[in-house]
A tleap script that builds the chain and sets N, CA, C and O, in Angstrom:
source leaprc.protein.ff14SB
mol = sequence {
  NMET SER THR THR GLY SER CYS ALA CYS GLY
  ALA ILE LYS TYR GLU TYR THR GLY GLU PRO
  ALA VAL THR GLY GLY PRO TYR THR SER ASN
  VAL VAL VAL PRO ARG THR ASN PHE LYS VAL
  THR SER GLY THR PRO LYS THR TRP ASP ALA
  LYS GLY ASN SER GLY LYS ILE ASN LYS HIE
  PHE PHE CYS GLY THR CYS GLY SER GLY LEU
  TYR THR GLU LEU GLU VAL MET PRO GLU MET
  THR CYS VAL LYS ALA GLY GLY LEU ASP GLY
  GLY ALA ALA SER LEU GLY GLY LYS VAL GLY
  VAL GLU PHE TYR THR LYS ASP ARG VAL SER
  TYR LEU GLN GLY ILE ASP GLY ALA LYS GLN
  GLU PRO VAL PHE CGLY
}
set mol.1.N position { 18.911 0.104 3.448 }
set mol.1.CA position { 18.330 -0.179 2.157 }
set mol.1.C position { 17.224 0.832 1.869 }
set mol.1.O position { 16.444 1.177 2.757 }
set mol.2.N position { 17.161 1.299 0.637 }
set mol.2.CA position { 16.139 2.250 0.217 }
set mol.2.C position { 15.394 1.676 -0.986 }
set mol.2.O position { 16.010 1.160 -1.919 }
set mol.3.N position { 14.072 1.769 -0.955 }
set mol.3.CA position { 13.233 1.331 -2.068 }
set mol.3.C position { 12.518 2.554 -2.608 }
set mol.3.O position { 11.949 3.335 -1.845 }
set mol.4.N position { 12.548 2.724 -3.924 }
set mol.4.CA position { 11.930 3.879 -4.551 }
set mol.4.C position { 10.723 3.467 -5.370 }
set mol.4.O position { 10.542 2.295 -5.699 }
set mol.5.N position { 9.901 4.454 -5.693 }
set mol.5.CA position { 8.736 4.218 -6.527 }
set mol.5.C position { 8.223 5.525 -7.080 }
set mol.5.O position { 8.714 6.600 -6.736 }
set mol.6.N position { 7.228 5.422 -7.941 }
set mol.6.CA position { 6.640 6.624 -8.546 }
set mol.6.C position { 5.273 6.295 -9.115 }
set mol.6.O position { 4.861 5.138 -9.194 }
set mol.7.N position { 4.586 7.357 -9.507 }
set mol.7.CA position { 3.332 7.188 -10.241 }
set mol.7.C position { 3.678 6.800 -11.681 }
set mol.7.O position { 4.852 6.773 -12.048 }
set mol.8.N position { 2.680 6.505 -12.483 }
set mol.8.CA position { 2.897 6.059 -13.860 }
set mol.8.C position { 3.566 7.123 -14.727 }
set mol.8.O position { 4.367 6.790 -15.601 }
set mol.9.N position { 3.246 8.407 -14.497 }
set mol.9.CA position { 3.819 9.465 -15.343 }
set mol.9.C position { 5.122 10.033 -14.790 }
set mol.9.O position { 5.783 10.820 -15.467 }
set mol.10.N position { 5.501 9.650 -13.573 }
set mol.10.CA position { 6.756 10.104 -12.977 }
set mol.10.C position { 6.695 11.454 -12.280 }
set mol.10.O position { 7.724 11.949 -11.820 }
set mol.11.N position { 5.513 12.064 -12.189 }
set mol.11.CA position { 5.396 13.376 -11.543 }
set mol.11.C position { 5.590 13.291 -10.034 }
set mol.11.O position { 6.058 14.246 -9.414 }
set mol.12.N position { 5.234 12.159 -9.442 }
set mol.12.CA position { 5.389 11.952 -7.997 }
set mol.12.C position { 6.382 10.813 -7.790 }
set mol.12.O position { 6.236 9.735 -8.367 }
set mol.13.N position { 7.390 11.062 -6.963 }
set mol.13.CA position { 8.364 10.021 -6.620 }
set mol.13.C position { 8.444 9.924 -5.108 }
set mol.13.O position { 8.241 10.908 -4.397 }
set mol.14.N position { 8.740 8.736 -4.632 }
set mol.14.CA position { 8.799 8.505 -3.194 }
set mol.14.C position { 9.800 7.407 -2.903 }
set mol.14.O position { 10.277 6.721 -3.806 }
set mol.15.N position { 10.111 7.251 -1.616 }
set mol.15.CA position { 10.995 6.174 -1.197 }
set mol.15.C position { 10.718 5.812 0.254 }
set mol.15.O position { 10.175 6.605 1.023 }
set mol.16.N position { 11.105 4.600 0.604 }
set mol.16.CA position { 11.104 4.201 2.000 }
set mol.16.C position { 12.396 3.463 2.284 }
set mol.16.O position { 13.011 2.886 1.388 }
set mol.17.N position { 12.795 3.491 3.543 }
set mol.17.CA position { 14.008 2.804 3.957 }
set mol.17.C position { 13.637 1.629 4.849 }
set mol.17.O position { 12.589 1.625 5.496 }
set mol.18.N position { 14.502 0.646 4.872 }
set mol.18.CA position { 14.275 -0.526 5.699 }
set mol.18.C position { 13.354 -1.529 5.041 }
set mol.18.O position { 12.908 -1.351 3.908 }
set mol.19.N position { 13.084 -2.580 5.780 }
set mol.19.CA position { 12.208 -3.647 5.304 }
set mol.19.C position { 10.770 -3.341 5.688 }
set mol.19.O position { 10.536 -2.726 6.729 }
set mol.20.N position { 9.790 -3.757 4.873 }
set mol.20.CA position { 8.389 -3.577 5.251 }
set mol.20.C position { 8.057 -4.337 6.535 }
set mol.20.O position { 8.616 -5.401 6.804 }
set mol.21.N position { 7.147 -3.777 7.316 }
set mol.21.CA position { 6.650 -4.473 8.508 }
set mol.21.C position { 5.817 -5.671 8.089 }
set mol.21.O position { 5.819 -6.709 8.752 }
set mol.22.N position { 5.100 -5.515 6.972 }
set mol.22.CA position { 4.273 -6.595 6.437 }
set mol.22.C position { 4.010 -6.301 4.961 }
set mol.22.O position { 4.020 -5.144 4.539 }
set mol.23.N position { 3.774 -7.352 4.185 }
set mol.23.CA position { 3.336 -7.197 2.801 }
set mol.23.C position { 1.930 -7.751 2.710 }
set mol.23.O position { 1.592 -8.732 3.372 }
set mol.24.N position { 1.109 -7.113 1.877 }
set mol.24.CA position { -0.279 -7.531 1.794 }
set mol.24.C position { -0.798 -7.594 0.379 }
set mol.24.O position { -0.345 -6.858 -0.497 }
set mol.25.N position { -1.725 -8.455 0.166 }
set mol.25.CA position { -2.375 -8.620 -1.120 }
set mol.25.C position { -3.478 -9.634 -0.937 }
set mol.25.O position { -3.762 -9.955 0.217 }
set mol.26.N position { -4.119 -10.163 -1.930 }
set mol.26.CA position { -3.935 -9.855 -3.322 }
set mol.26.C position { -4.854 -8.759 -3.836 }
set mol.26.O position { -4.616 -8.216 -4.915 }
set mol.27.N position { -5.889 -8.424 -3.092 }
set mol.27.CA position { -6.857 -7.450 -3.606 }
set mol.27.C position { -6.393 -6.023 -3.421 }
set mol.27.O position { -6.963 -5.100 -4.003 }
set mol.28.N position { -5.382 -5.838 -2.632 }
set mol.28.CA position { -4.689 -4.566 -2.525 }
set mol.28.C position { -3.248 -4.910 -2.173 }
set mol.28.O position { -2.960 -5.265 -1.030 }
set mol.29.N position { -2.351 -4.811 -3.131 }
set mol.29.CA position { -0.952 -5.171 -2.899 }
set mol.29.C position { -0.209 -3.979 -2.320 }
set mol.29.O position { -0.041 -2.951 -2.976 }
set mol.30.N position { 0.229 -4.137 -1.082 }
set mol.30.CA position { 0.889 -3.055 -0.361 }
set mol.30.C position { 2.123 -3.553 0.364 }
set mol.30.O position { 2.268 -4.742 0.648 }
set mol.31.N position { 3.007 -2.612 0.654 }
set mol.31.CA position { 4.041 -2.821 1.656 }
set mol.31.C position { 3.720 -1.833 2.762 }
set mol.31.O position { 3.494 -0.651 2.500 }
set mol.32.N position { 3.700 -2.310 3.982 }
set mol.32.CA position { 3.376 -1.465 5.125 }
set mol.32.C position { 4.684 -1.130 5.819 }
set mol.32.O position { 5.401 -2.015 6.287 }
set mol.33.N position { 4.988 0.180 5.880 }
set mol.33.CA position { 6.263 0.640 6.433 }
set mol.33.C position { 6.010 1.717 7.488 }
set mol.33.O position { 4.984 2.396 7.437 }
set mol.34.N position { 6.927 1.883 8.438 }
set mol.34.CA position { 6.786 2.982 9.392 }
set mol.34.C position { 6.740 4.330 8.668 }
set mol.34.O position { 7.523 4.566 7.748 }
set mol.35.N position { 5.822 5.215 9.082 }
set mol.35.CA position { 5.716 6.534 8.441 }
set mol.35.C position { 7.017 7.303 8.492 }
set mol.35.O position { 7.323 8.073 7.582 }
set mol.36.N position { 7.784 7.103 9.548 }
set mol.36.CA position { 9.061 7.811 9.667 }
set mol.36.C position { 10.077 7.343 8.636 }
set mol.36.O position { 11.067 8.036 8.402 }
set mol.37.N position { 9.863 6.181 8.011 }
set mol.37.CA position { 10.767 5.659 6.985 }
set mol.37.C position { 10.303 5.977 5.571 }
set mol.37.O position { 10.960 5.580 4.608 }
set mol.38.N position { 9.190 6.680 5.424 }
set mol.38.CA position { 8.604 6.973 4.109 }
set mol.38.C position { 8.651 8.467 3.828 }
set mol.38.O position { 8.407 9.281 4.719 }
set mol.39.N position { 8.968 8.831 2.570 }
set mol.39.CA position { 8.893 10.243 2.197 }
set mol.39.C position { 8.652 10.396 0.699 }
set mol.39.O position { 9.097 9.582 -0.110 }
set mol.40.N position { 7.936 11.462 0.358 }
set mol.40.CA position { 7.763 11.860 -1.035 }
set mol.40.C position { 8.999 12.672 -1.391 }
set mol.40.O position { 9.351 13.617 -0.685 }
set mol.41.N position { 9.653 12.309 -2.479 }
set mol.41.CA position { 10.897 12.975 -2.866 }
set mol.41.C position { 10.730 13.942 -4.024 }
set mol.41.O position { 11.622 14.749 -4.285 }
set mol.42.N position { 9.599 13.875 -4.727 }
set mol.42.CA position { 9.360 14.763 -5.867 }
set mol.42.C position { 7.860 14.856 -6.121 }
set mol.42.O position { 7.157 13.846 -6.135 }
set mol.43.N position { 7.379 16.083 -6.320 }
set mol.43.CA position { 5.967 16.299 -6.606 }
set mol.43.C position { 5.123 16.392 -5.350 }
set mol.43.O position { 5.606 16.199 -4.234 }
set mol.44.N position { 3.844 16.694 -5.561 }
set mol.44.CA position { 2.902 16.832 -4.454 }
set mol.44.C position { 1.646 16.027 -4.764 }
set mol.44.O position { 0.887 16.382 -5.666 }
set mol.45.N position { 1.423 14.944 -4.020 }
set mol.45.CA position { 0.229 14.139 -4.277 }
set mol.45.C position { -1.055 14.863 -3.888 }
set mol.45.O position { -1.046 15.757 -3.041 }
set mol.46.N position { -2.128 14.477 -4.500 }
set mol.46.CA position { -3.470 14.902 -4.101 }
set mol.46.C position { -4.026 13.824 -3.182 }
set mol.46.O position { -3.502 12.711 -3.136 }
set mol.47.N position { -5.094 14.154 -2.446 }
set mol.47.CA position { -5.651 13.196 -1.497 }
set mol.47.C position { -7.167 13.126 -1.590 }
set mol.47.O position { -7.824 14.039 -2.090 }
set mol.48.N position { -7.693 12.040 -1.105 }
set mol.48.CA position { -9.128 11.902 -0.850 }
set mol.48.C position { -9.287 10.988 0.355 }
set mol.48.O position { -8.468 10.099 0.588 }
set mol.49.N position { -10.339 11.214 1.110 }
set mol.49.CA position { -10.588 10.470 2.338 }
set mol.49.C position { -11.773 9.525 2.170 }
set mol.49.O position { -12.756 9.841 1.500 }
set mol.50.N position { -11.651 8.370 2.790 }
set mol.50.CA position { -12.742 7.403 2.834 }
set mol.50.C position { -12.854 6.900 4.266 }
set mol.50.O position { -11.852 6.784 4.971 }
set mol.51.N position { -14.054 6.607 4.683 }
set mol.51.CA position { -14.257 6.036 6.007 }
set mol.51.C position { -14.027 4.536 5.912 }
set mol.51.O position { -14.648 3.858 5.094 }
set mol.52.N position { -13.130 4.017 6.751 }
set mol.52.CA position { -12.825 2.597 6.771 }
set mol.52.C position { -13.863 1.815 7.555 }
set mol.52.O position { -14.785 2.391 8.133 }
set mol.53.N position { -13.709 0.514 7.571 }
set mol.53.CA position { -14.622 -0.358 8.319 }
set mol.53.C position { -14.647 -0.028 9.802 }
set mol.53.O position { -15.635 -0.299 10.485 }
set mol.54.N position { -13.569 0.554 10.300 }
set mol.54.CA position { -13.475 0.929 11.709 }
set mol.54.C position { -14.261 2.198 12.024 }
set mol.54.O position { -14.486 2.522 13.190 }
set mol.55.N position { -14.680 2.920 10.971 }
set mol.55.CA position { -15.319 4.217 11.153 }
set mol.55.C position { -14.310 5.359 11.128 }
set mol.55.O position { -14.688 6.530 11.147 }
set mol.56.N position { -13.025 5.014 11.084 }
set mol.56.CA position { -11.964 6.021 11.040 }
set mol.56.C position { -11.581 6.305 9.595 }
set mol.56.O position { -11.951 5.567 8.682 }
set mol.57.N position { -10.834 7.386 9.403 }
set mol.57.CA position { -10.493 7.862 8.050 }
set mol.57.C position { -9.288 7.129 7.471 }
set mol.57.O position { -8.278 6.924 8.145 }
set mol.58.N position { -9.421 6.740 6.207 }
set mol.58.CA position { -8.325 6.234 5.387 }
set mol.58.C position { -8.017 7.334 4.367 }
set mol.58.O position { -8.841 7.616 3.498 }
set mol.59.N position { -6.838 7.958 4.467 }
set mol.59.CA position { -6.444 9.032 3.548 }
set mol.59.C position { -5.652 8.418 2.403 }
set mol.59.O position { -4.593 7.828 2.613 }
set mol.60.N position { -6.175 8.562 1.192 }
set mol.60.CA position { -5.574 8.013 -0.016 }
set mol.60.C position { -4.822 9.115 -0.762 }
set mol.60.O position { -5.352 10.206 -0.974 }
set mol.61.N position { -3.589 8.821 -1.156 }
set mol.61.CA position { -2.742 9.766 -1.886 }
set mol.61.C position { -2.588 9.266 -3.317 }
set mol.61.O position { -2.363 8.078 -3.545 }
set mol.62.N position { -2.712 10.190 -4.293 }
set mol.62.CA position { -2.640 9.812 -5.695 }
set mol.62.C position { -2.019 10.935 -6.516 }
set mol.62.O position { -1.899 12.064 -6.040 }
set mol.63.N position { -1.624 10.628 -7.751 }
set mol.63.CA position { -1.084 11.634 -8.664 }
set mol.63.C position { -2.243 12.356 -9.339 }
set mol.63.O position { -3.127 11.724 -9.916 }
set mol.64.N position { -2.233 13.685 -9.263 }
set mol.64.CA position { -3.273 14.490 -9.892 }
set mol.64.C position { -3.161 14.537 -11.405 }
set mol.64.O position { -4.099 14.965 -12.077 }
set mol.65.N position { -2.034 14.105 -11.953 }
set mol.65.CA position { -1.842 14.112 -13.404 }
set mol.65.C position { -2.288 12.795 -14.035 }
set mol.65.O position { -3.121 12.797 -14.942 }
set mol.66.N position { -1.747 11.678 -13.570 }
set mol.66.CA position { -2.067 10.387 -14.201 }
set mol.66.C position { -3.085 9.564 -13.415 }
set mol.66.O position { -3.619 8.587 -13.938 }
set mol.67.N position { -3.363 9.947 -12.161 }
set mol.67.CA position { -4.358 9.255 -11.357 }
set mol.67.C position { -3.852 8.041 -10.599 }
set mol.67.O position { -4.631 7.390 -9.903 }
set mol.68.N position { -2.572 7.716 -10.713 }
set mol.68.CA position { -2.031 6.546 -10.019 }
set mol.68.C position { -2.218 6.644 -8.509 }
set mol.68.O position { -1.925 7.677 -7.907 }
set mol.69.N position { -2.707 5.565 -7.902 }
set mol.69.CA position { -2.734 5.467 -6.448 }
set mol.69.C position { -1.316 5.257 -5.946 }
set mol.69.O position { -0.569 4.463 -6.517 }
set mol.70.N position { -0.930 5.967 -4.870 }
set mol.70.CA position { 0.449 5.931 -4.388 }
set mol.70.C position { 0.591 5.258 -3.022 }
set mol.70.O position { 1.359 4.310 -2.861 }
set mol.71.N position { -0.151 5.755 -2.056 }
set mol.71.CA position { -0.065 5.226 -0.698 }
set mol.71.C position { -1.286 5.667 0.087 }
set mol.71.O position { -2.047 6.533 -0.343 }
set mol.72.N position { -1.458 5.043 1.265 }
set mol.72.CA position { -2.594 5.334 2.126 }
set mol.72.C position { -2.100 5.482 3.555 }
set mol.72.O position { -1.211 4.756 4.001 }
set mol.73.N position { -2.694 6.438 4.267 }
set mol.73.CA position { -2.444 6.595 5.699 }
set mol.73.C position { -3.774 6.368 6.404 }
set mol.73.O position { -4.763 7.045 6.122 }
set mol.74.N position { -3.788 5.410 7.321 }
set mol.74.CA position { -5.013 5.039 8.016 }
set mol.74.C position { -4.966 5.520 9.462 }
set mol.74.O position { -3.955 5.361 10.146 }
set mol.75.N position { -6.066 6.110 9.920 }
set mol.75.CA position { -6.136 6.541 11.317 }
set mol.75.C position { -5.953 5.365 12.277 }
set mol.75.O position { -5.452 5.548 13.387 }
set mol.76.N position { -6.351 4.164 11.864 }
set mol.76.CA position { -6.207 3.006 12.746 }
set mol.76.C position { -4.757 2.536 12.854 }
set mol.76.O position { -4.427 1.736 13.729 }
set mol.77.N position { -3.896 3.027 11.972 }
set mol.77.CA position { -2.472 2.690 11.988 }
set mol.77.C position { -1.646 3.979 11.884 }
set mol.77.O position { -0.967 4.186 10.879 }
set mol.78.N position { -1.690 4.841 12.892 }
set mol.78.CA position { -1.071 6.157 12.784 }
set mol.78.C position { 0.446 6.151 12.629 }
set mol.78.O position { 1.029 7.166 12.247 }
set mol.79.N position { 1.082 5.044 12.914 }
set mol.79.CA position { 2.543 4.966 12.818 }
set mol.79.C position { 3.016 4.411 11.477 }
set mol.79.O position { 4.217 4.386 11.207 }
set mol.80.N position { 2.062 3.956 10.616 }
set mol.80.CA position { 2.434 3.236 9.404 }
set mol.80.C position { 1.891 3.908 8.140 }
set mol.80.O position { 0.903 4.641 8.180 }
set mol.81.N position { 2.567 3.638 7.018 }
set mol.81.CA position { 2.115 4.048 5.689 }
set mol.81.C position { 1.968 2.789 4.849 }
set mol.81.O position { 2.849 1.929 4.856 }
set mol.82.N position { 0.865 2.677 4.131 }
set mol.82.CA position { 0.605 1.536 3.246 }
set mol.82.C position { 0.920 1.970 1.818 }
set mol.82.O position { 0.130 2.678 1.193 }
set mol.83.N position { 2.055 1.553 1.307 }
set mol.83.CA position { 2.528 1.950 -0.021 }
set mol.83.C position { 1.991 0.964 -1.051 }
set mol.83.O position { 2.142 -0.247 -0.892 }
set mol.84.N position { 1.361 1.484 -2.115 }
set mol.84.CA position { 0.846 0.634 -3.195 }
set mol.84.C position { 2.028 -0.003 -3.921 }
set mol.84.O position { 2.861 0.706 -4.485 }
set mol.85.N position { 2.109 -1.309 -3.912 }
set mol.85.CA position { 3.269 -2.023 -4.430 }
set mol.85.C position { 3.460 -1.860 -5.933 }
set mol.85.O position { 4.587 -1.962 -6.416 }
set mol.86.N position { 2.400 -1.612 -6.678 }
set mol.86.CA position { 2.509 -1.528 -8.136 }
set mol.86.C position { 3.412 -0.419 -8.641 }
set mol.86.O position { 3.899 -0.500 -9.768 }
set mol.87.N position { 3.653 0.613 -7.846 }
set mol.87.CA position { 4.513 1.717 -8.269 }
set mol.87.C position { 5.961 1.572 -7.863 }
set mol.87.O position { 6.766 2.459 -8.149 }
set mol.88.N position { 6.321 0.475 -7.200 }
set mol.88.CA position { 7.685 0.310 -6.724 }
set mol.88.C position { 8.636 -0.061 -7.854 }
set mol.88.O position { 8.268 -0.787 -8.778 }
set mol.89.N position { 9.840 0.437 -7.771 }
set mol.89.CA position { 10.872 0.208 -8.794 }
set mol.89.C position { 11.638 -1.087 -8.556 }
set mol.89.O position { 11.572 -1.680 -7.479 }
set mol.90.N position { 12.369 -1.510 -9.588 }
set mol.90.CA position { 13.334 -2.590 -9.457 }
set mol.90.C position { 12.765 -3.938 -9.078 }
set mol.90.O position { 13.448 -4.719 -8.416 }
set mol.91.N position { 11.561 -4.237 -9.466 }
set mol.91.CA position { 10.962 -5.533 -9.171 }
set mol.91.C position { 10.382 -5.656 -7.774 }
set mol.91.O position { 9.901 -6.728 -7.406 }
set mol.92.N position { 10.415 -4.576 -6.975 }
set mol.92.CA position { 9.901 -4.637 -5.606 }
set mol.92.C position { 8.394 -4.866 -5.563 }
set mol.92.O position { 7.868 -5.280 -4.530 }
set mol.93.N position { 7.695 -4.608 -6.656 }
set mol.93.CA position { 6.246 -4.832 -6.701 }
set mol.93.C position { 5.892 -6.309 -6.519 }
set mol.93.O position { 4.749 -6.631 -6.194 }
set mol.94.N position { 6.848 -7.199 -6.722 }
set mol.94.CA position { 6.586 -8.637 -6.556 }
set mol.94.C position { 6.526 -9.040 -5.088 }
set mol.94.O position { 6.267 -10.203 -4.781 }
set mol.95.N position { 6.762 -8.094 -4.173 }
set mol.95.CA position { 6.708 -8.332 -2.727 }
set mol.95.C position { 7.652 -9.442 -2.282 }
set mol.95.O position { 7.391 -10.135 -1.299 }
set mol.96.N position { 8.746 -9.601 -3.010 }
set mol.96.CA position { 9.715 -10.638 -2.649 }
set mol.96.C position { 9.166 -12.043 -2.792 }
set mol.96.O position { 9.714 -12.993 -2.233 }
set mol.97.N position { 8.077 -12.174 -3.547 }
set mol.97.CA position { 7.466 -13.484 -3.752 }
set mol.97.C position { 6.696 -14.006 -2.558 }
set mol.97.O position { 6.298 -15.171 -2.539 }
set mol.98.N position { 6.475 -13.145 -1.540 }
set mol.98.CA position { 5.786 -13.600 -0.339 }
set mol.98.C position { 4.759 -12.568 0.103 }
set mol.98.O position { 5.064 -11.383 0.242 }
set mol.99.N position { 3.553 -13.034 0.319 }
set mol.99.CA position { 2.484 -12.195 0.854 }
set mol.99.C position { 2.266 -12.611 2.299 }
set mol.99.O position { 1.991 -13.777 2.582 }
set mol.100.N position { 2.392 -11.648 3.220 }
set mol.100.CA position { 2.246 -11.947 4.636 }
set mol.100.C position { 0.808 -11.978 5.108 }
set mol.100.O position { 0.470 -12.704 6.043 }
set mol.101.N position { -0.048 -11.185 4.456 }
set mol.101.CA position { -1.445 -11.113 4.859 }
set mol.101.C position { -2.306 -10.794 3.639 }
set mol.101.O position { -1.914 -10.001 2.783 }
set mol.102.N position { -3.466 -11.410 3.569 }
set mol.102.CA position { -4.456 -11.073 2.544 }
set mol.102.C position { -5.531 -10.225 3.206 }
set mol.102.O position { -6.160 -10.650 4.175 }
set mol.103.N position { -5.738 -9.018 2.674 }
set mol.103.CA position { -6.755 -8.104 3.181 }
set mol.103.C position { -8.049 -8.254 2.381 }
set mol.103.O position { -8.030 -8.671 1.223 }
set mol.104.N position { -9.158 -7.913 3.006 }
set mol.104.CA position { -10.488 -7.916 2.369 }
set mol.104.C position { -10.891 -9.290 1.855 }
set mol.104.O position { -11.502 -9.403 0.793 }
set mol.105.N position { -10.552 -10.327 2.600 }
set mol.105.CA position { -10.912 -11.678 2.158 }
set mol.105.C position { -12.420 -11.900 2.133 }
set mol.105.O position { -12.888 -12.843 1.495 }
set mol.106.N position { -13.191 -11.053 2.812 }
set mol.106.CA position { -14.653 -11.173 2.760 }
set mol.106.C position { -15.162 -10.959 1.335 }
set mol.106.O position { -16.263 -11.393 0.995 }
set mol.107.N position { -14.364 -10.295 0.507 }
set mol.107.CA position { -14.751 -10.006 -0.875 }
set mol.107.C position { -14.128 -10.975 -1.883 }
set mol.107.O position { -14.257 -10.780 -3.092 }
set mol.108.N position { -13.460 -12.008 -1.394 }
set mol.108.CA position { -12.813 -12.956 -2.300 }
set mol.108.C position { -13.869 -13.641 -3.167 }
set mol.108.O position { -14.889 -14.110 -2.662 }
set mol.109.N position { -13.618 -13.694 -4.450 }
set mol.109.CA position { -14.547 -14.388 -5.352 }
set mol.109.C position { -14.401 -15.892 -5.143 }
set mol.109.O position { -13.325 -16.375 -4.789 }
set mol.110.N position { -15.481 -16.624 -5.361 }
set mol.110.CA position { -15.541 -18.040 -5.000 }
set mol.110.C position { -14.555 -18.928 -5.763 }
set mol.110.O position { -14.224 -20.011 -5.281 }
set mol.111.N position { -14.084 -18.511 -6.917 }
set mol.111.CA position { -13.189 -19.353 -7.699 }
set mol.111.C position { -11.709 -19.145 -7.367 }
set mol.111.O position { -10.852 -19.778 -7.984 }
set mol.112.N position { -11.392 -18.268 -6.403 }
set mol.112.CA position { -10.007 -18.066 -5.983 }
set mol.112.C position { -9.787 -18.605 -4.579 }
set mol.112.O position { -10.676 -18.537 -3.731 }
set mol.113.N position { -8.619 -19.132 -4.346 }
set mol.113.CA position { -8.245 -19.675 -3.049 }
set mol.113.C position { -7.310 -18.709 -2.318 }
set mol.113.O position { -6.688 -17.846 -2.938 }
set mol.114.N position { -7.218 -18.861 -1.015 }
set mol.114.CA position { -6.297 -18.071 -0.224 }
set mol.114.C position { -4.853 -18.461 -0.503 }
set mol.114.O position { -4.578 -19.553 -0.999 }
set mol.115.N position { -3.944 -17.566 -0.182 }
set mol.115.CA position { -2.516 -17.832 -0.350 }
set mol.115.C position { -2.020 -18.611 0.860 }
set mol.115.O position { -2.205 -18.182 1.999 }
set mol.116.N position { -1.392 -19.749 0.616 }
set mol.116.CA position { -0.867 -20.586 1.703 }
set mol.116.C position { 0.111 -19.785 2.557 }
set mol.116.O position { 1.007 -19.114 2.044 }
set mol.117.N position { -0.081 -19.870 3.850 }
set mol.117.CA position { 0.819 -19.218 4.792 }
set mol.117.C position { 0.517 -17.758 5.079 }
set mol.117.O position { 1.105 -17.187 5.996 }
set mol.118.N position { -0.386 -17.132 4.321 }
set mol.118.CA position { -0.723 -15.722 4.531 }
set mol.118.C position { -1.848 -15.609 5.544 }
set mol.118.O position { -2.821 -16.361 5.494 }
set mol.119.N position { -1.710 -14.668 6.459 }
set mol.119.CA position { -2.787 -14.379 7.416 }
set mol.119.C position { -3.991 -13.894 6.624 }
set mol.119.O position { -3.831 -13.182 5.633 }
set mol.120.N position { -5.184 -14.267 7.043 }
set mol.120.CA position { -6.408 -13.901 6.334 }
set mol.120.C position { -7.173 -12.839 7.152 }
set mol.120.O position { -7.590 -13.097 8.281 }
set mol.121.N position { -7.346 -11.658 6.569 }
set mol.121.CA position { -8.065 -10.566 7.233 }
set mol.121.C position { -9.316 -10.238 6.419 }
set mol.121.O position { -9.195 -9.803 5.274 }
set mol.122.N position { -10.510 -10.433 6.974 }
set mol.122.CA position { -11.749 -10.160 6.238 }
set mol.122.C position { -11.876 -8.691 5.814 }
set mol.122.O position { -12.392 -8.404 4.734 }
set mol.123.N position { -11.415 -7.772 6.648 }
set mol.123.CA position { -11.485 -6.327 6.341 }
set mol.123.C position { -10.157 -5.705 6.756 }
set mol.123.O position { -9.303 -6.369 7.344 }
set mol.124.N position { -9.998 -4.431 6.444 }
set mol.124.CA position { -8.781 -3.711 6.826 }
set mol.124.C position { -9.098 -2.244 6.903 }
set mol.124.O position { -9.646 -1.665 5.965 }
set mol.125.N position { -8.753 -1.639 8.022 }
set mol.125.CA position { -8.912 -0.190 8.186 }
set mol.125.C position { -10.306 0.252 8.277 }
set mol.125.O position { -10.566 1.448 8.416 }
savepdb mol mol.pdb
quit
């Protein structure tokens, strides 16, 4: 199985094969896939680095034309790519209706509740 996606303007296209190792949300909706199953198929993303909570680098990839966030590679997860779910085609952005883990729950606003059945992670990367 192959899942495709792109930035908002279509300048960058990508795909991954297989099922995600995990899906995450709600404050950052991602599918986490093995890096070996992910590839950019059109265009060249730009990058910027941020230091994660671990002190290691989180490399963010985005479209230099429209600014869409595409995916992230984290030093703490060298075998995985975190693909931003919002750019996925064919309804895949809905994460199959299931969120496996909620990231950054330390920042959850008081009027929202956790997702039943989802692992709760206060921070990520």
